[in-house]
Residue frames relative to the residue before (quaternion, step in Angstrom):
aa qw qx qy qz dx dy dz
X 1.0000 0.0000 0.0000 0.0000 0.00 0.00 0.00
X 0.3997 -0.7359 0.4940 0.2336 3.58 -0.76 1.04
X 0.2107 -0.7622 0.5943 0.1466 3.54 -1.12 0.67
X 0.3127 0.7601 -0.5068 0.2599 3.56 1.20 0.47
X 0.3671 -0.7112 0.5558 0.2247 3.55 -1.08 0.76
X 0.0307 -0.8116 0.5813 -0.0497 3.56 -0.60 1.20
X 0.0838 -0.7692 0.6329 0.0275 3.56 -0.89 1.02
X 0.0329 -0.8038 0.5939 -0.0148 3.58 -0.81 1.00
X 0.2303 -0.7585 0.5982 0.1175 3.55 -0.89 1.01
X 0.1419 0.8054 -0.5467 0.1796 3.54 -0.47 1.24
X 0.0234 -0.8092 0.5871 -0.0011 3.59 -1.21 0.42
X 0.8668 0.0202 -0.0046 0.4982 3.60 -0.48 -1.15
X 0.5674 0.6240 -0.3975 0.3615 3.63 1.11 -0.41
X 0.7808 -0.0970 0.0946 0.6099 3.58 1.07 -0.76
X 0.4793 -0.6846 0.4636 0.2945 3.57 -0.89 0.90
X 0.6047 -0.5526 0.4306 0.3790 3.54 -1.23 0.52
X 0.6040 0.5696 -0.3471 0.4362 3.57 1.06 -0.74
X 0.7049 0.4377 -0.2587 0.4945 3.58 0.86 -0.97
X 0.6217 0.5525 -0.3362 0.4418 3.57 1.06 -0.75
X 0.6675 0.5331 -0.2937 0.4289 3.55 0.96 -0.92
X 0.5936 0.5650 -0.3563 0.4488 3.57 1.22 -0.46
X 0.6892 0.4553 -0.2594 0.5004 3.55 1.24 -0.55
X 0.8186 0.0071 0.0820 0.5684 3.55 0.86 -1.05
X 0.3257 -0.7084 0.5906 0.2080 3.55 -0.94 0.91
X 0.2278 0.7703 -0.5562 0.2130 3.57 -0.58 1.18
X 0.5195 -0.5663 0.5247 0.3662 3.52 -1.39 0.08
X 0.1125 -0.8309 0.5441 0.0306 3.58 -0.13 1.29
X 0.0721 -0.8098 0.5820 -0.0173 3.52 -0.88 1.04
X 0.6790 -0.4959 0.3598 0.4044 3.55 -1.31 0.35
X 0.7077 -0.4331 0.3206 0.4569 3.62 -1.22 0.32
X 0.5152 -0.6942 0.4211 0.2745 3.52 -0.86 1.05
X 0.0329 -0.7648 0.6431 0.0192 3.54 -1.15 0.74
X 0.7626 -0.3727 0.2592 0.4608 3.56 -1.32 0.10
X 0.8390 0.1950 -0.2054 0.4645 3.54 -1.05 1.02
X 0.4791 0.6704 -0.4509 0.3430 3.63 1.19 -0.13
X 0.6555 0.4994 -0.3192 0.4680 3.59 1.01 -0.77
X 0.6134 0.5420 -0.3467 0.4580 3.59 1.01 -0.77
X 0.6610 0.4979 -0.2996 0.4747 3.56 0.97 -0.86
X 0.6504 0.5242 -0.3106 0.4537 3.58 1.04 -0.81
X 0.5864 0.5921 -0.3683 0.4123 3.59 1.05 -0.76
X 0.6539 0.5426 -0.3112 0.4257 3.57 1.00 -0.86
X 0.6568 0.4997 -0.3044 0.4756 3.58 1.28 -0.32
X 0.3804 -0.7801 0.4278 0.2526 3.56 1.36 0.08
X 0.1550 0.7940 -0.5730 0.1311 3.62 0.68 1.00
X 0.4814 -0.6349 0.5122 0.3207 3.56 -1.25 0.37
X 0.8004 0.0914 0.0079 0.5924 3.55 1.04 -0.90
X 0.0900 -0.7486 0.6531 0.0712 3.55 -1.12 0.77
X 0.1453 -0.7751 0.6111 0.0686 3.55 -0.86 1.02
X 0.1050 -0.7835 0.6106 0.0484 3.58 -0.83 0.99
X 0.0229 -0.7899 0.6121 -0.0297 3.55 -0.59 1.20
X 0.8185 0.0813 -0.0189 0.5685 3.59 0.43 -1.19
X 0.0179 0.7831 -0.6214 0.0177 3.51 -1.24 0.57
X 0.5334 -0.6053 0.4686 0.3599 3.55 -1.24 0.32
X 0.2760 -0.7646 0.5642 0.1445 3.55 -1.14 0.72
X 0.8474 0.1302 -0.0092 0.5146 3.55 0.63 -1.14
X 0.5681 0.6282 -0.3854 0.3661 3.59 1.15 -0.50
X 0.7654 -0.0823 0.0751 0.6338 3.58 1.11 -0.74
X 0.7167 -0.4560 0.2715 0.4523 3.63 -1.16 0.29
X 0.4625 -0.6962 0.4857 0.2559 3.56 -0.96 0.94
X 0.6458 -0.5016 0.4061 0.4079 3.54 -1.29 0.41
X 0.3608 -0.7616 0.5012 0.1966 3.57 -0.86 0.95
X 0.6044 -0.5496 0.4403 0.3726 3.52 -1.29 0.48
X 0.6375 0.5760 -0.3273 0.3934 3.57 0.98 -0.91
X 0.6906 0.4772 -0.3070 0.4484 3.59 0.89 -0.86
X 0.6035 0.5322 -0.3564 0.4749 3.60 1.15 -0.60
X 0.6576 0.5048 -0.3064 0.4678 3.57 0.96 -0.88
X 0.6133 0.5399 -0.3470 0.4604 3.59 1.08 -0.70
X 0.6284 0.5284 -0.3313 0.4649 3.59 1.02 -0.77
X 0.6498 0.5106 -0.3078 0.4715 3.57 0.98 -0.90
X 0.6353 0.5336 -0.3179 0.4589 3.59 1.02 -0.83
X 0.6652 0.4887 -0.2850 0.4873 3.57 1.18 -0.61
X 0.5757 -0.6251 0.3635 0.3816 3.58 1.26 0.11
X 0.4707 0.6611 -0.4473 0.3759 3.56 1.28 0.29
X 0.3752 -0.6950 0.5637 0.2418 3.58 -0.98 0.84
X 0.0756 -0.8027 0.5914 0.0136 3.58 -0.68 1.11
X 0.0724 -0.8035 0.5902 -0.0297 3.55 -0.67 1.22
X 0.0028 0.8246 -0.5654 0.0206 3.59 -0.92 0.86
X 0.2012 0.7647 -0.6009 0.1172 3.52 -1.23 0.51
X 0.7339 0.4818 -0.3248 0.3519 3.53 -1.42 -0.01
X 0.8214 -0.0697 0.1092 0.5555 3.58 0.52 -1.15
X 0.8111 0.0890 -0.0234 0.5776 3.60 -0.40 -1.16
X 0.6178 0.5642 -0.3373 0.4316 3.57 1.06 -0.73
X 0.6431 0.5127 -0.3139 0.4744 3.57 1.07 -0.75
X 0.6367 0.5398 -0.3171 0.4502 3.57 1.00 -0.88
X 0.7227 0.4375 -0.2602 0.4676 3.56 0.75 -1.03
X 0.6352 0.5328 -0.3391 0.4447 3.60 1.01 -0.73
X 0.6251 0.5399 -0.3384 0.4509 3.59 1.05 -0.75
X 0.6802 0.4770 -0.2775 0.4824 3.58 1.10 -0.71
X 0.8137 0.3197 -0.1083 0.4732 3.55 0.99 -0.88
X 0.3870 0.7490 -0.4801 0.2423 3.61 1.20 0.13
X 0.6389 0.5113 -0.3312 0.4698 3.60 1.14 -0.52
X 0.7183 0.4340 -0.2301 0.4926 3.56 1.26 -0.37
X 0.7571 -0.4407 0.1904 0.4432 3.55 1.22 0.43
X 0.5745 0.5594 -0.4110 0.4337 3.61 1.20 -0.11
X 0.3313 -0.7531 0.5384 0.1824 3.59 -0.96 0.86
X 0.1668 -0.7868 0.5890 0.0785 3.56 -0.75 1.08
X 0.0851 -0.7986 0.5958 -0.0014 3.55 -1.01 0.88
X 0.7903 0.3976 -0.2575 0.3886 3.56 -1.14 0.70
X 0.7218 -0.4671 0.3334 0.3868 3.51 -1.41 0.32
X 0.6932 0.4829 -0.2942 0.4469 3.60 0.79 -0.99
X 0.6043 0.5405 -0.3472 0.4714 3.58 1.02 -0.75
X 0.6614 0.5122 -0.3075 0.4536 3.58 0.89 -0.93
X 0.6388 0.5364 -0.3213 0.4483 3.58 1.01 -0.83
X 0.6684 0.4600 -0.2929 0.5058 3.59 1.03 -0.74
X 0.6613 0.5397 -0.3114 0.4177 3.58 0.90 -0.93
X 0.7556 0.3653 -0.2195 0.4974 3.59 0.98 -0.77
X 0.5716 -0.6561 0.3499 0.3469 3.56 1.29 0.22
X 0.3759 0.7304 -0.4901 0.2916 3.59 1.25 0.19
X 0.7637 0.0732 -0.0626 0.6383 3.55 1.13 -0.71
X 0.1827 -0.8129 0.5486 0.0693 3.56 -1.10 0.69
X 0.6947 0.5061 -0.2782 0.4289 3.58 1.04 -0.76
X 0.4495 -0.6671 0.5117 0.3017 3.59 -1.01 0.78
X 0.4871 0.6622 -0.4129 0.3921 3.57 1.32 -0.25
X 0.6047 0.5979 -0.3534 0.3897 3.61 1.12 -0.60
X 0.7647 0.3144 -0.1904 0.5292 3.60 1.14 -0.50
X 0.4907 0.6866 -0.4179 0.3364 3.58 1.29 -0.09
X 0.1054 0.7587 -0.6409 0.0509 3.53 -1.21 0.64
X 0.3695 -0.6779 0.5615 0.2976 3.56 -1.29 0.07
X 0.0923 -0.8040 0.5873 0.0093 3.54 -1.18 0.59
X 0.5904 -0.5743 0.4407 0.3567 3.53 -1.31 0.37
X 0.7130 -0.4393 0.3211 0.4422 3.58 -1.30 0.08
X 0.7317 0.3538 -0.2335 0.5338 3.58 1.15 -0.54
X 0.6022 -0.6636 0.2986 0.3284 3.54 1.24 0.75
X 0.3616 0.6739 -0.5486 0.3377 3.57 1.02 0.78
X 0.4411 -0.7132 0.4698 0.2757 3.62 -0.66 1.05
X 0.1945 -0.7841 0.5817 0.0945 3.57 -1.03 0.88
X 0.7555 0.2070 -0.1670 0.5988 3.57 1.29 0.01
X 0.4478 -0.6858 0.5108 0.2613 3.56 -1.29 0.25
X 0.4115 -0.7131 0.4982 0.2718 3.62 -0.72 0.97
X 0.6083 -0.6037 0.3778 0.3503 3.56 -1.01 0.83
X 0.6273 0.5589 -0.3581 0.4073 3.59 0.95 -0.78
X 0.6318 0.5057 -0.3256 0.4890 3.61 1.11 -0.65
X 0.6408 0.5441 -0.3181 0.4384 3.56 0.95 -0.93
X 0.6783 0.4913 -0.2906 0.4626 3.56 0.83 -0.99
X 0.6524 0.5303 -0.3089 0.4447 3.57 0.92 -0.96
X 0.7240 0.4471 -0.2519 0.4608 3.58 0.83 -0.96
X 0.6346 0.4986 -0.3386 0.4837 3.61 1.07 -0.60
X 0.5903 0.5496 -0.3631 0.4665 3.60 1.12 -0.59
X 0.6751 0.4834 -0.2856 0.4785 3.57 1.00 -0.85
X 0.6109 0.5422 -0.3471 0.4608 3.56 1.09 -0.67
X 0.6289 0.5140 -0.3281 0.4823 3.57 1.10 -0.69
X 0.6544 0.5182 -0.3145 0.4520 3.59 0.93 -0.86
X 0.6943 0.4476 -0.2586 0.5007 3.58 1.17 -0.65
X 0.4577 -0.7208 0.4088 0.3222 3.58 1.37 0.20
X 0.3611 0.7134 -0.5118 0.3142 3.57 1.08 0.71
X 0.7723 0.0723 -0.0473 0.6294 3.55 1.17 -0.71
X 0.4831 -0.6423 0.5067 0.3119 3.56 -1.23 0.49
X 0.6764 -0.4690 0.3607 0.4386 3.57 -1.27 0.16
X 0.6479 0.5174 -0.3186 0.4593 3.59 0.97 -0.84
X 0.6517 0.5080 -0.3078 0.4717 3.56 1.00 -0.85
X 0.6343 0.5268 -0.3265 0.4621 3.57 1.02 -0.81
X 0.6585 0.5139 -0.3125 0.4524 3.58 0.90 -0.92
X 0.6447 0.5195 -0.3140 0.4646 3.56 1.03 -0.80
X 0.6469 0.5170 -0.3082 0.4683 3.58 1.00 -0.84
X 0.6701 0.4933 -0.2963 0.4688 3.58 0.95 -0.88
X 0.6125 0.5451 -0.3389 0.4614 3.57 1.09 -0.69
X 0.6308 0.5139 -0.3186 0.4863 3.58 1.05 -0.82
X 0.6528 0.5296 -0.3103 0.4440 3.57 0.91 -0.97
X 0.6748 0.5001 -0.2875 0.4603 3.58 0.91 -0.95
X 0.6673 0.5261 -0.2998 0.4336 3.57 1.04 -0.78
X 0.6253 0.5426 -0.3315 0.4525 3.57 1.22 -0.43
X 0.4855 -0.6130 0.5314 0.3257 3.57 -1.09 0.73
X 0.6177 -0.6426 0.2897 0.3488 3.58 -0.74 1.08
X 0.6440 0.5105 -0.3742 0.4296 3.70 0.93 -0.55
X 0.6739 0.5002 -0.2845 0.4634 3.58 1.24 -0.45
X 0.5380 0.6606 -0.3931 0.3458 3.58 1.25 -0.20
X 0.3295 0.6899 -0.6156 0.1911 3.53 -0.85 1.03
X 0.6820 -0.5301 0.3159 0.3925 3.56 -1.18 0.51
X 0.6585 0.5194 -0.3459 0.4206 3.67 0.79 -0.83
X 0.6662 0.4940 -0.3079 0.4662 3.60 0.95 -0.87
X 0.6528 0.5185 -0.3177 0.4517 3.58 0.91 -0.90
X 0.6808 0.4816 -0.2879 0.4709 3.58 0.88 -0.95
X 0.6451 0.5323 -0.3186 0.4462 3.58 0.98 -0.85
X 0.6925 0.4747 -0.2690 0.4720 3.59 1.02 -0.80
X 0.5930 0.6017 -0.3565 0.3990 3.59 1.24 -0.38
X 0.4383 -0.6747 0.5291 0.2696 3.53 -1.36 0.24
X 0.2657 0.7779 -0.5221 0.2274 3.57 1.16 0.57
X 0.5340 -0.5881 0.4910 0.3577 3.54 -1.19 0.54
X 0.6588 -0.5374 0.3555 0.3883 3.58 -1.16 0.63
X 0.6479 0.5277 -0.3199 0.4466 3.57 0.94 -0.89
X 0.6654 0.4955 -0.2955 0.4737 3.58 0.98 -0.90
X 0.6168 0.5462 -0.3404 0.4531 3.58 1.01 -0.80
X 0.6772 0.5001 -0.2920 0.4538 3.56 0.90 -0.93
X 0.6444 0.5129 -0.3165 0.4706 3.57 1.01 -0.83
X 0.6632 0.5069 -0.3026 0.4601 3.56 0.97 -0.87
X 0.6334 0.5265 -0.3287 0.4622 3.59 0.97 -0.82
X 0.6470 0.5133 -0.3098 0.4711 3.57 1.00 -0.84
X 0.6412 0.5304 -0.3075 0.4615 3.58 0.98 -0.90
X 0.7064 0.4914 -0.2643 0.4355 3.58 0.93 -0.92
X 0.4664 0.6620 -0.4493 0.3772 3.59 1.26 -0.04
X 0.7451 0.2920 -0.1796 0.5721 3.57 1.23 -0.48
X 0.1964 0.8140 -0.5212 0.1650 3.59 1.12 0.68
X 0.4590 -0.6746 0.5146 0.2635 3.53 -1.14 0.73
X 0.2090 -0.7450 0.6207 0.1262 3.57 -1.03 0.85
X 0.2780 -0.8113 0.4948 0.1407 3.56 -0.04 1.33
X 0.6435 0.5346 -0.3333 0.4347 3.57 0.97 -0.82
X 0.6412 0.5086 -0.3172 0.4791 3.57 1.03 -0.77
X 0.6602 0.5115 -0.3128 0.4524 3.60 0.90 -0.92
X 0.6821 0.4803 -0.2895 0.4693 3.57 0.97 -0.86
X 0.5948 0.5556 -0.3635 0.4533 3.59 1.07 -0.67
X 0.6392 0.5177 -0.3100 0.4768 3.56 1.00 -0.86
X 0.6553 0.5195 -0.3081 0.4536 3.57 0.98 -0.88
X 0.6188 0.5373 -0.3376 0.4631 3.60 1.03 -0.78
X 0.6851 0.4888 -0.2882 0.4567 3.58 0.84 -0.97
X 0.6477 0.5049 -0.3179 0.4738 3.58 1.01 -0.77
X 0.6291 0.5260 -0.3375 0.4622 3.57 1.04 -0.74
X 0.6513 0.5040 -0.3185 0.4694 3.60 0.91 -0.90
X 0.6267 0.5431 -0.3313 0.4500 3.57 1.01 -0.84
X 0.6474 0.5276 -0.3208 0.4468 3.59 1.03 -0.75
X 0.6385 0.5345 -0.3243 0.4488 3.59 1.20 -0.41
X 0.7409 0.4011 -0.2192 0.4921 3.57 1.19 -0.47
């Protein structure tokens, strides 16, 4: 049994209850400015960054993550804020994990708006991040539920919405899709993939492999 001290910052991407089934760790609220500095003083072996605040308060800085790495702490990121920071700092020692991290690392996506969402006080998502929307509409096109033109129109609507307002019902309602197509798409989206959740799981499994 490992006695390594692990701190993980998580929120809407995966519940602490589900996270704990994968990895025993000290789970904390989405990371914000100075949280990593405070964590360094506790001498953890590993820090996992999954969720973080974007607009509610200052975001976690690159400098404090680098300071943790300088202290010999393994810092792993993915899914949301963790993916953003890992894409910036992977050359400097931060480990990035997952699909979303790869998308940022290779420049396919650049805006933090693509992973932003709003959530309740107990971290239930109230909107859908753009990266999930794009991924699932791409799959809907592959399944011939929507055409390429229809997909582009839907994505344009999604992009035009302020991120707290983004969700599938609003996007579909604002579209000019035929009723039959709307119904098929709604049915398809009942099994939509949540990339942030999948990547959060991957981050936790990766950390578990280190201990």
